N, C-alpha and C positions, 0 to 999 in steps of 0.2 A: 679804817682808813691806816696806809702803811706810808711811811717817812723816809726814803733815801737820799742820803746826804753825800758827800764826797767825802767827808771826816767825822770819825765818832763823836766830836764838838758839834759839827753841824748839823749832824741828825738829830745829837742830844736838844740842841737849842730850836730846831725847829718841833719837835715832839713838844716841848716844854712849851713853846708860845702857843701851838693849836690846842694842847691837851688842858689847857686853864678853861677854856670852851666848852661846858658838858655836854652839849650837842654833839661833839664828834669823840669817837672813841679811836684810841692809837691801837691797832693789832699788833703792828711792828715796827723797828727801825733797822736800817741796815747802811752799811757803809763799802759795798761791794758787790760785784754783779752779780756773782755765783748767790752770795745771801738774800738779794734782791730777790731774784728769780724765783728762789726758794719760797719766801714770804709770800710772793704775789701768788705764786701757784696755791699755795697753801689757803690763804684767805679770801682772795679775788675779793679784794675790798671796794666799796663804793667810790672812793676818789686816792688816787696814788698822788703823793707831792715826792716829785725825782728830780735830782740831777743825773740826766741822763750821761754824762760826759765822765764817765769811771774808766777808769784804768786806760786811758787812749782809746776808748772804741769809739765808735761811729755811733755816736748818740742819737743823730738824725734816724738811720736805720732800726734801732731799738725801740726808738717812741712808735714807728710806724710797728714791728711788730708786736709791740703792747698791745697797742689800738685794734689790728687784727685778731689777735688772740683774747683781749678781754673786754669786748663789746661794751660792756655794761660799766666798766670802771672808767671814772671820770681823772684825765691825766692831767695835773699842772704841774709845771716845769719850775722847778726852785733852783736857779743857777747865777753864776758867776760870770757865766759866758755873756757876752754883749747881745743885748736882745735886738740891735741892729743889725746882726748877721745873723742870729738864727731861731726869732720868734716868728716869723713866717714860716719858716722851713718847718717849725715844730706844729705849728696850727695846720699846714697841711700834709704833717706825718700822720696827723689825729691826734695831737692833744688838745685841750680845752683853755688853756692859757698858758702865760709865759711871765715869771715873777723873777725881777733881778735881786740877787740877795743883797745888795749896797741897800734895799728898800728899808721902810719901819716894821716891828712887829703888827701896827694898826693894818700897813699896806698887806701884808702877808693873809694876814685877816679876812681883808677886803676880799683880796682873789680867792681864799678859800671859799667865802660865801657866794662870789660872783658863778665860779664854776659849780659847785654844789647845788645852786639854783638853776642849772640847766643853760646856763650864758658863758662867754666866751669873754675870758677877761685877757686884757693888754693894757701896758701902760697909757699915760694919756701920749706920750711921744709915739709910741706904734700905731696908736688909732689916728692920730696926726697924718700921720705920715701915709698909711691907708688911706683916708680922704683924699690928700693932694693926689696921690696916684689915681684914683678912681676918678677925680674932677677933673685933672689934667690928659688924663691918658698918658701918663709919663713912660717911655720905655723903661727899662732896667740900665741902670746905668753899668760901666764898664768895668771890672773888679770882682769883689768877692761878690756880689747879688747876680752877676751872670755866670758863676759855676753853677754846676751840678751837684746833689748832697752828696754823691760818692766823691768828687771833685775837689769840695771843700773838706770832708774827712782827712785827703789827701794832703790839703793845704796845709791843714791844721798840722800834721805830722810831719811835713816839712819844715815846718817854722820851727817844730821843736828837736830841729835836728836830727830827726831819724833819718835812719840810711833806707835805699831802696827795698834790700831785702826784708830790714825790720817791716818797715811800710806793710810790704805785700802779706807778710806772717800774720800781722796785726788785724790787717781786714781779711784776710783771708782771698787773696789776688793774687795774681803771680808779678813777679819782677817786672816782666815786660808791660802789664796793662797798668803797673803805677808809673812806668815811665812814659805809655800813652798820655796816661792823664796829668802828666806832668807838662806834657805838649800841649794838651787841651788847653791848661790852664795860662801857659802863655800867650796861646793863639788868644784866646777870648777876652786876657787882661791887655794885650797889647804890650805886655813887658815881662820881665824876669818875677816869678812869683815870691821873691823875697821883695823885692821893691814894692808889689801890690801889697806884701806882708806889713811894708813901713809905713804907707799911706794909710793904710787901715788903722793902725795904731794911732798916726796923727788925727784921723778923720773922727775915731769914735773911741775913747778909752774907758776902760778897757774892751779892747776889740777882741782879739784872742788869746786867750791865756796860752802860754807856753812855760813848760819846765826849763827851758835852755833860754839863757842871755846872751846867746851867740848865734843869732839867725843866720850871719856870713858864713857858718860851717855848711847849712844846708846847700848853700850854692853852689859849693864843689861836687856833694856827695852825688850828684846825677852827670857827674863828668866821668864817672867811673865805666870804664866798660862793661857791657853784661857778660 
């Protein structure tokens, strides 16, 4: 097993919790994108506990890449990012489970055991939501659920007050493509992305963790001519 956290404290804490169970051997821990990649390539673990949203990277894309390259590795997402925004996307990307970091140590071990048994782990809240959608054939609501994975990645960086050029560099796309995603977000949600962000925060806390407490700044960034 390899443990990847977003901080050294996070990775050490998860490794300590899981490491108490002698059934699991911790091959290594990491809290950076590069270090995590090296460890995974070296050990090819049976199970990967990972916080994929490192260094403002597109976490969903990283999950897809890991699932494609390491088909025999079970991926359990252990994140502080809201499951109501990311759990379904992570599972579609190839993860075997999604566990929120605000859970208990017992909850983490239950998630690990479920994933190692070859099953899918989600919280009771996400399971209930999936059942309701299936039973009532509910359409996806406007807002964050209507966005594509790449649009959600752009949205998260907008909320963190990143400029178009910074977002383009971070995601490896052109500035024009960033602006196009911004317009798609507005079209799909029917409102400005910052309004969607505010609604998301009110509906599910924490919805999207950002590094800036001044989301209004982002609204002006896309008024800058290319």
